[in-house]
C-alpha positions in Angstrom: 0.0 0.0 0.0 1.3 3.5 -0.9 2.2 5.7 2.0 1.4 9.1 0.4 -0.4 10.6 -2.6 0.8 13.7 -4.5 -2.4 15.8 -4.6 -1.4 18.7 -7.0 1.8 19.3 -5.1 0.5 18.6 -1.6 0.9 15.2 0.1 -1.9 13.2 1.6 -0.1 10.8 3.9 -1.5 7.4 4.4 0.9 5.7 6.7 -1.6 6.2 9.4 -5.4 6.8 9.1 -6.1 10.1 7.4 -9.1 12.3 8.3 -10.9 14.0 5.5 -13.0 17.0 6.6 -16.3 17.6 4.8 -17.0 21.1 3.5 -20.4 21.2 1.8 -21.1 24.5 0.0 -24.7 23.5 -0.9 -28.1 24.6 0.3 -29.5 21.1 0.6 -26.8 18.6 1.9 -28.4 16.2 4.4 -26.3 17.2 7.4 -25.1 20.8 7.1 -26.9 22.1 4.0 -26.7 25.9 3.8 -24.4 26.4 6.7 -21.3 27.2 4.7 -22.6 28.7 1.5 -21.0 32.0 2.0 -17.3 31.9 1.0 -16.0 33.4 4.2 -18.0 31.1 6.4 -16.9 28.1 4.4 -13.3 29.2 4.6 -13.4 29.7 8.3 -14.9 26.3 8.8 -12.1 24.8 6.6 -9.5 26.6 8.8 -11.2 25.2 11.9 -11.0 21.7 10.5 -7.3 22.1 9.6 -6.6 23.5 13.1 -8.4 20.4 14.5 -6.1 18.1 12.5 -7.8 17.4 9.2 -5.4 15.9 6.7 -7.5 16.9 3.6 -10.6 19.1 3.0 -13.3 17.7 0.7 -15.2 20.5 -1.0 -18.6 19.7 -2.6 -21.0 22.0 -4.5 -23.8 19.5 -5.3 -25.7 17.5 -2.7 -25.6 13.7 -3.1 -28.2 13.0 -0.4 -31.0 10.7 -1.3 -33.5 12.5 -3.5 -31.2 15.3 -4.4 -31.6 17.2 -7.7 -28.7 17.8 -10.0 -27.3 21.3 -10.4 -25.8 22.9 -13.5 -22.1 23.0 -14.1 -22.0 26.8 -13.7 -23.9 26.7 -10.4 -21.6 24.1 -9.0 -18.5 26.1 -10.2 -19.9 29.3 -8.6 -20.3 27.5 -5.3 -17.0 25.8 -5.0 -14.3 27.8 -6.9 -14.1 30.7 -4.5 -13.8 28.3 -1.6 -11.2 26.1 -3.2 -9.1 29.2 -4.2 -9.3 30.6 -0.6 -8.4 27.2 1.0 -5.6 26.7 -1.5 -4.2 30.2 -0.9 -4.4 30.2 2.9 -4.2 26.6 4.2 -1.5 23.9 3.8 -3.5 20.8 3.3 -4.6 19.0 0.1 -8.1 19.7 -1.2 -10.4 17.2 -2.9 -13.3 18.1 -5.0 -16.5 16.1 -4.6 -17.9 16.1 -8.2 -18.9 13.9 -11.1 -18.7 16.6 -13.8 -15.5 16.7 -15.9 -15.8 20.5 -16.4 -15.9 21.0 -12.7 -13.0 18.6 -12.2 -10.8 20.7 -14.5 -11.8 24.0 -13.1 -11.4 22.8 -9.5 -7.9 21.4 -10.1 -6.9 24.6 -11.8 -8.1 26.5 -8.7 -6.0 24.3 -6.4 -7.8 21.0 -5.8 -5.6 17.9 -5.9 -7.9 14.9 -5.7 -11.2 14.1 -7.5 -13.8 12.4 -5.3 -16.5 11.0 -7.6 -19.6 9.3 -6.3 -20.3 8.0 -9.8 -16.8 6.5 -10.2 -15.9 8.4 -13.4 -18.9 7.0 -15.3 -20.1 10.4 -16.6 -19.1 11.1 -20.2 -15.6 12.6 -20.3 -14.8 12.1 -16.6 -12.1 9.5 -17.1 -10.5 11.6 -19.8 -10.5 14.6 -17.5 -8.7 12.7 -14.7 -6.2 11.3 -17.2 -5.5 14.8 -18.4 -5.3 16.3 -14.9 -3.0 13.6 -13.5 -4.4 13.9 -9.9 -5.5 11.0 -7.7 -9.1 9.9 -7.9 -11.5 8.2 -5.4 -13.9 5.8 -7.1 -17.1 5.6 -5.1 -19.8 2.9 -5.5 -23.4 4.1 -5.9 -26.3 2.0 -7.0 -28.5 4.3 -9.2 -28.3 8.0 -8.7 -29.0 10.3 -5.8 -32.6 10.7 -7.0 -33.3 7.0 -7.0 -30.6 5.2 -5.1 -32.7 4.5 -2.0 -35.6 3.0 -3.9 -35.4 -0.7 -3.0 -31.6 -1.2 -3.5 -30.9 -4.9 -4.2 -27.7 -7.0 -4.3 -26.9 -10.6 -4.8 -24.1 -10.2 -2.2 -23.5 -6.6 -1.2 -19.8 -7.1 -0.4 -19.0 -9.2 -3.4 -21.0 -7.1 -5.8 -19.4 -3.8 -4.7 -15.9 -5.4 -4.7 -16.5 -6.6 -8.2 -17.8 -3.2 -9.3 -14.8 -1.3 -7.9 -12.4 -3.9 -9.4 -13.9 -3.4 -12.8 -13.9 0.3 -12.6 -10.2 0.3 -11.5 -9.3 -1.8 -14.5 -11.3 0.4 -16.9 -9.7 3.6 -15.5 -6.2 2.0 -15.6 -6.8 0.9 -19.2 -7.7 4.5 -20.1 -4.4 5.8 -18.6 -5.0 6.5 -14.9 -2.1 5.1 -12.9 -3.2 2.5 -10.4 -1.0 4.2 -7.8 -3.3 7.3 -8.0 -6.6 5.4 -7.3 -8.6 5.2 -4.1 -11.8 3.3 -3.6 -14.9 3.9 -1.5 -17.7 1.4 -1.1 -20.2 4.2 -0.8 -22.0 3.8 2.6 -25.5 5.0 2.2 -25.4 5.3 -1.6 -28.0 2.8 -2.7 -27.8 0.6 0.4 -30.2 -0.5 3.1 -29.3 -0.5 6.8 -28.3 -4.2 6.6 -26.2 -3.6 3.4 -24.3 -0.8 5.2 -23.7 -2.9 8.3 -22.6 -5.9 6.3 -20.2 -3.7 4.3 -18.6 -2.3 7.4 -18.4 -5.7 8.9 -16.4 -6.9 5.9 -14.7 -3.7 4.8 -11.4 -5.6 5.0 -12.5 -7.4 1.8 -12.7 -4.0 0.0 -9.3 -3.2 1.4 -8.0 -6.5 0.0 -8.3 -5.0 -3.5 -5.0 -3.3 -2.7 -6.0 0.3 -3.0 -6.5 3.0 -0.3 -10.0 2.8 1.1 -12.1 5.8 1.9 -15.1 5.4 4.3 -17.8 8.0 4.8 -20.1 7.1 7.6 -20.4 10.4 9.3 -23.9 11.3 10.5 -25.4 8.8 8.0 -29.0 7.6 8.1 -27.9 4.2 9.3 -27.2 5.8 12.7 -30.7 7.2 12.8 -32.2 3.9 11.9 -30.3 2.1 14.7 -30.4 4.7 17.4 -33.4 6.9 16.4 -31.3 10.0 16.5 -31.6 13.1 14.4 -28.7 14.3 12.3 -27.5 16.9 14.9 -27.1 14.2 17.6 -25.1 11.6 15.6 -21.6 12.7 16.5 -20.8 10.0 19.1 -22.1 7.2 16.9 -20.1 8.7 13.9 -16.9 8.5 16.0 -17.6 4.8 16.8 -18.2 4.0 13.1 -15.0 5.9 12.0 -12.9 3.9 14.4 -14.6 0.6 13.3 -13.9 1.5 9.7 -10.3 2.3 10.4 -9.9 -1.0 12.3 -11.4 -2.8 9.3 -9.0 -1.3 6.9 -10.1 2.2 5.9 -7.1 4.4 5.1 -9.2 7.7 5.0 -12.3 8.5 7.0 -14.5 11.3 5.6 -16.2 13.2 8.5 -18.1 16.3 9.6 -16.8 16.4 13.2 -13.1 16.6 12.6 -11.8 17.5 16.2 -13.3 14.5 18.1 -12.7 12.2 15.1 -9.0 13.1 15.0 -8.7 12.2 18.7 -10.5 8.9 18.3 -8.5 8.0 15.2 -5.2 8.8 16.9 -6.1 6.4 19.7 -7.0 3.8 17.2 -3.7 4.3 15.4 -1.7 4.1 18.6 -3.3 0.8 19.5 -2.9 -0.6 15.9 0.4 0.9 14.8 2.2 2.0 18.0 3.2 5.5 19.0 6.5 5.9 17.0 
């Protein structure tokens, strides 16, 4: 497993578990929609996450919550570019862009982003070509269907085996198109076209996704699976999110994607001390 990724000149170190801070600049994200739409508010939140120990900031301008509508390329650009430019200018960490649109990928990387995080695993027309051209790392995320339909009776023959096969095929297709395998991360897509049982089974067997040989990203923060198990609203899911982040790391996740960076960093550092030692 690689120990670091070059993200447009900034390193994302993977020798220990990395924490990816979520920065949604959207009006309708399930957890913090609308909270960081103004550039200065978004930048200050990014600074706070970096101060709390975030290893990378993930900027998204289009909600991927269940039932979300697509936005235009221009609207997505208007939302994210000022934030990416400010974070790139003022903060030292890598930036990832959460998008499926090749036009947005190109503009975001030109503004300073160094990793593409795509919930559609580069299946949009032109997306693979854009990442080949840009030469930055990419995270391939599994999603059954699309945000508008993904939670309408999702079905699998074997959720772990099916997702592992999907990611393996996508990696091969991306590599054949010219994306270096050393620049690929994979994400099983918790909550993207999965029932509660699917999500729990995936986490229980996340080591099988890790066995593909690529860095694994796990995004479980504040997800609806917590609400279904504990009956908690989004704003009260921090404690359970910490537990899931540690479980994901123990099961092989190299990067955990989270909203609550400060407590997650503390929890993950304890996990890493137990698992890897304190050197």
